C-alpha positions in Angstrom: -11.7 19.9 -8.7 -12.6 21.2 -5.4 -12.0 19.7 -2.2 -14.3 17.0 -0.9 -14.7 15.7 2.7 -16.6 12.6 3.7 -16.6 10.6 6.8 -15.7 6.9 6.8 -15.8 4.1 9.3 -12.7 2.0 10.1 -13.8 -1.5 10.1 -11.8 -4.7 11.1 -11.5 -7.6 8.6 -9.5 -10.5 9.8 -6.1 -9.1 11.1 -6.5 -5.8 8.9 -8.4 -2.7 9.1 -10.4 -1.2 6.1 -11.6 2.2 5.2 -14.3 2.2 2.5 -14.5 4.9 -0.2 -17.8 5.9 -1.7 -18.5 4.6 -5.1 -18.9 8.1 -6.6 -15.4 9.1 -5.3 -14.1 5.8 -6.7 -15.6 6.7 -10.0 -14.6 10.4 -10.0 -10.9 9.5 -9.5 -11.1 6.5 -11.7 -9.8 4.1 -8.9 -9.9 0.3 -9.6 -9.7 -2.5 -7.4 -6.1 -3.3 -6.7 -4.9 0.1 -7.1 -2.4 1.4 -4.5 -3.1 4.7 -2.4 -0.6 6.5 -0.4 -1.9 7.6 2.9 -0.2 10.8 4.3 -0.5 11.9 7.8 -0.2 15.6 7.8 -0.8 17.3 11.1 -4.1 16.1 12.4 -5.4 15.0 8.9 -5.1 11.8 6.8 -4.6 12.6 3.0 -4.9 9.7 0.6 -3.3 10.0 -3.0 -3.2 7.6 -5.8 0.4 6.1 -6.2 1.6 5.7 -9.8 3.1 2.3 -10.4 
């Protein structure tokens, strides 16, 4: 699986901020509503990863 980059827009919803993930990416990584994602800030990059619970 190669690297994939996509641009997303940060939106405010109530008192929180939301980042949307394209549906094809959600499907590719078998993400489901309610899944936890870890967001790692590495240098000048943000790297999300799926948390195993």
